[in-house]
C-alpha positions in Angstrom: 17.2 6.1 9.0 14.0 4.1 9.1 10.8 6.2 9.4 8.4 3.3 9.6 9.1 -0.2 11.0 6.5 -2.9 11.1 7.3 -6.0 13.2 5.5 -9.3 13.0 2.0 -7.9 12.3 -0.8 -10.3 12.5 -4.5 -9.8 11.8 -7.4 -12.3 11.7 -11.1 -11.9 10.9 -14.0 -14.1 12.0 -16.3 -14.9 9.1 -19.9 -13.9 9.4 -23.0 -15.9 8.4 -26.5 -14.8 7.8 -27.3 -14.1 11.5 -24.1 -14.2 13.4 -20.3 -14.8 13.3 -19.3 -18.3 12.5 -16.4 -20.1 14.2 -14.3 -19.9 11.1 -11.3 -17.5 11.2 -9.5 -16.1 8.2 -5.8 -15.0 8.7 -5.5 -11.8 6.6 -2.0 -10.9 7.7 0.6 -13.2 9.1 4.0 -12.3 10.5 4.4 -9.3 8.2 7.6 -7.2 8.8 9.1 -4.4 6.7 10.8 -1.0 7.0 10.6 2.2 5.1 13.3 4.9 5.2 12.9 8.6 4.8 12.2 9.8 1.3 11.7 6.2 0.0 8.8 4.5 -1.7 8.0 0.9 -0.7 5.4 -0.9 -2.7 3.3 -3.8 -1.4 1.9 -5.9 -4.3 -0.2 -8.9 -4.7 -3.5 -10.3 -6.0 -6.9 -9.4 -4.5 -7.1 -10.9 -1.0 -3.4 -11.1 -0.5 -3.5 -8.8 2.6 -1.9 -5.7 1.2 -4.7 -3.3 2.0 -5.2 -4.8 5.4 -1.5 -4.2 6.1 -1.9 -0.5 5.0 -4.8 -0.1 7.4 -2.9 -1.7 10.2 -0.1 0.8 9.7 -2.5 3.6 9.8 -4.2 2.2 12.9 -7.5 2.1 11.1 -7.5 -1.6 12.1 -6.0 -2.9 15.3 -3.4 -5.6 14.9 -3.9 -8.9 16.8 -0.2 -8.8 17.6 3.0 -7.1 16.4 4.5 -3.6 16.6 4.5 -0.5 14.5 7.2 2.2 15.0 7.0 5.6 13.4 10.0 7.9 13.7 11.4 5.6 16.4 8.2 5.7 18.5 6.0 2.7 19.2 2.6 3.8 18.1 0.9 0.3 18.4 -0.8 1.1 21.8 -1.4 4.9 21.4 -4.9 6.1 22.2 -6.9 9.3 22.3 -4.9 12.6 22.1 -1.6 10.8 21.7 -2.9 8.9 18.6 -4.5 12.0 17.2 -1.3 13.9 17.6 0.6 11.1 15.8 -1.8 11.0 12.9 -0.7 14.4 11.5 2.6 12.6 10.7 1.0 9.9 8.7 -1.8 10.4 6.2 -3.6 8.2 3.6 -4.8 8.6 0.1 -7.7 6.1 -0.7 -8.4 4.1 -3.9 -11.8 5.6 -4.7 -11.5 9.4 -4.9 -15.2 10.0 -4.9 -16.1 7.7 -2.0 -13.4 9.2 0.2 -14.7 12.7 -0.1 -17.7 14.0 1.8 -20.2 15.0 -1.0 -21.8 17.6 1.3 -18.6 19.5 2.0 -17.0 22.0 -0.3 -13.4 21.2 -1.4 -12.0 24.0 0.8 -13.6 22.6 3.9 -12.4 19.1 3.1 -8.8 20.0 2.6 -8.9 22.3 5.7 -10.4 19.7 8.0 -7.0 18.3 9.1 -5.7 21.8 9.7 -8.6 22.5 12.1 -7.7 19.4 14.1 -4.0 19.6 14.1 -3.4 23.3 14.0 -6.4 24.8 15.9 -4.6 28.1 16.5 -4.3 28.8 12.8 -6.6 31.7 11.8 -9.3 31.4 9.2 -7.5 33.6 6.7 -4.1 31.7 7.2 -5.9 28.4 6.9 -7.7 29.4 3.7 -4.4 30.6 2.2 -2.7 27.3 3.2 -5.5 25.3 1.5 -5.3 27.4 -1.7 -1.5 26.9 -1.9 -1.9 23.1 -1.3 -4.5 22.8 -4.1 -2.4 24.8 -6.5 0.6 22.6 -5.7 -1.6 19.6 -6.6 -2.6 21.2 -10.0 -6.0 22.7 -9.0 -7.0 26.4 -9.0 -7.8 28.1 -5.7 -11.3 28.7 -6.9 -11.9 25.0 -6.6 -12.4 25.5 -2.8 -15.9 26.7 -3.4 -17.0 23.6 -5.4 -18.2 20.1 -4.4 -16.7 16.7 -5.3 -19.3 15.8 -7.9 -18.2 18.9 -10.0 -14.8 17.3 -10.6 -13.4 14.5 -12.7 -11.9 11.4 -11.1 -8.3 12.6 -11.6 -9.2 16.0 -10.1 -10.9 14.4 -7.1 -7.8 12.3 -6.5 -5.8 15.5 -6.5 -8.1 16.8 -3.8 -7.4 13.7 -1.8 -3.7 14.2 -2.1 -4.0 17.8 -1.2 -6.0 16.9 1.9 -3.4 14.3 2.9 -0.5 16.7 2.5 -2.1 19.8 4.0 -0.9 18.9 7.5 2.7 18.2 6.3 3.0 14.5 7.1 6.2 12.5 6.9 4.5 9.3 5.8 1.8 8.9 3.1 0.0 5.6 2.6 -1.3 5.3 -0.9 -3.9 2.5 -1.3 -4.4 1.8 -5.0 -4.3 5.6 -5.7 -4.6 5.3 -9.5 -6.4 2.1 -10.1 -9.8 3.8 -10.6 -8.4 6.3 -13.2 -7.8 6.3 -16.9 -4.2 5.5 -18.0 -3.5 9.1 -19.1 -4.7 10.5 -15.8 -2.7 7.8 -13.9 0.5 9.2 -15.5 -0.4 12.7 -14.3 -1.1 11.6 -10.8 2.0 9.5 -10.6 4.2 12.4 -11.8 2.5 14.7 -9.2 3.3 12.2 -6.4 6.9 12.0 -7.6 7.2 15.8 -7.6 5.6 16.2 -4.2 7.9 13.5 -2.8 11.0 15.3 -4.0 9.8 18.7 -2.7 8.7 17.6 0.7 11.0 14.5 1.2 8.0 12.3 1.8 8.0 8.6 2.4 5.3 6.5 0.5 3.9 3.2 1.4 2.4 2.3 -2.0 -0.3 -0.4 -2.2 -1.0 -1.7 -5.7 -1.8 -4.8 -7.9 -0.4 -3.0 -11.0 3.2 -4.0 -11.4 3.8 -1.6 -14.3 2.9 1.3 -12.0 5.0 -0.2 -9.1 8.1 -0.4 -11.3 7.8 3.3 -12.1 7.4 4.6 -8.6 8.9 2.1 -6.0 12.5 1.9 -4.7 11.7 -1.4 -3.0 8.9 -3.9 -3.3 7.3 -6.5 -1.0 5.3 -9.2 -2.7 2.4 -10.6 -0.6 0.6 -13.9 -1.0 -2.1 -15.3 1.3 -1.3 -12.8 4.0 2.5 -13.2 4.0 5.4 -11.4 2.4 6.9 -14.0 0.1 9.6 -11.8 -1.6 11.2 -8.5 -0.6 13.9 -6.4 -2.1 15.0 -3.7 -4.5 12.4 -3.2 -7.2 14.6 -3.8 -10.3 16.2 -6.9 -8.7 12.8 -8.4 -7.9 11.4 -7.6 -11.3 14.5 -8.9 -13.3 15.5 -11.8 -11.0 12.5 -13.0 -9.0 13.3 -15.9 -6.7 9.8 -16.9 -5.5 7.7 -18.8 -8.0 4.6 -16.7 -7.1 6.5 -13.5 -8.0 7.3 -15.0 -11.4 3.7 -15.9 -12.0 2.6 -12.4 -10.9 5.1 -10.8 -13.3 4.0 -13.0 -16.2 0.4 -12.0 -15.6 1.1 -8.4 -16.7 -0.2 -7.3 -20.1 2.3 -7.6 -22.8 2.6 -6.5 -26.4 4.0 -9.8 -27.8 4.1 -13.4 -26.6 8.0 -13.4 -26.8 8.0 -11.2 -23.7 6.8 -14.1 -21.6 9.5 -15.8 -19.6 8.3 -19.2 -20.5 8.8 -20.4 -17.0 5.4 -19.5 -15.3 3.6 -22.2 -17.3 5.8 -24.8 -15.6 5.2 -23.2 -12.2 1.5 -22.8 -11.8 -0.8 -25.8 -11.4 -4.4 -25.7 -12.5 -5.7 -24.6 -9.1 -6.6 -21.5 -7.3 -6.5 -23.0 -3.8 -4.0 -22.1 -1.1 -2.6 -24.5 1.5 -3.7 -24.1 5.1 -0.3 -25.3 6.4 3.3 -25.2 5.1 3.9 -23.0 2.1 0.5 -21.5 1.1 1.6 -21.5 -2.6 2.6 -25.1 -2.8 -0.8 -26.3 -4.2 -0.2 -24.1 -7.3 3.5 -24.6 -7.6 5.0 -27.5 -9.7 8.4 -26.9 -7.9 6.8 -27.9 -4.6 8.3 -30.9 -2.8 7.4 -32.8 0.3 9.4 -30.4 2.6 7.2 -27.5 1.5 4.4 -29.1 3.6 6.4 -28.2 6.7 7.8 -24.9 5.7 7.1 -22.0 8.1 7.1 -19.3 5.5 10.1 -17.5 6.9 12.0 -15.0 4.7 15.6 -15.6 3.9 18.2 -13.1 5.0 19.8 -10.4 2.9 18.7 -7.5 0.8 16.7 -9.7 -1.6 14.8 -12.0 0.7 12.3 -14.7 -0.3 10.2 -17.3 1.4 10.9 -20.5 -0.6 12.8 -23.7 -0.1 13.2 -24.2 -3.9 13.6 -20.7 -5.3 14.0 -19.9 -9.0 17.6 -19.7 -10.3 19.1 -16.3 -10.9 20.7 -15.5 -14.2 
């Protein structure tokens, strides 16, 4: 059963000048659709500016979509306001990229983790609330005594554990993870990823995992959506997308990963990417960078193909 369904999400921003907004509009997200089942991890990947974090904020209703629909557990939450939206928020929580900026430096850790409980379970007594916070911190690898300390007294990895504990304290079904380990050292990344996997198994959580790190995505994701210039250009099971990419941009993205030896390169990305960083305003946005582009790419509407492994390309890469 699908826990989260996004349908044709669109979001544009008007650029600002020195004194006022200009007439120029940037389309950050265009016709983005995907689904996430219970207990599954869906990763959204792409380069900076591809629209992946904007998509996450649209799902969380931190940004309002220009058009499109978001369904959570079968309910359309796109137009919810006030108390109805506040009630729905306990079922979807977010862990942010910067574990220090996302924590109030003036609040003790215990107060931070308990904040959601005060909002969503107001009848819970102070003693029971304190016990719940202590249990959640311990499940996330921190001692109960951490409740009395402030964010600046913790390392980056410990602060991210606090962020996870805060998100899970209200027992959500969906957790949106926006680059949750990108600001951490590699060794700490592994600890946080293992913690997320463990908590997912124990609580049957669904994760929407936003990242630019394909190595991390391959470890954690069941399915992956590749975004470029605000659109999903490839979508499918993680291993299938990684081993048999069909969209040229996905191949370029995969070949941009760090490697230990040049022989690990596919050898194909060099023939795919032109010497330009521009995106096209019409047709296939990637066509200015792609040597496979042909005249019909100028009229392509960017629609994904059908099937479990979908791609938005008129001249896809061959499968092995």
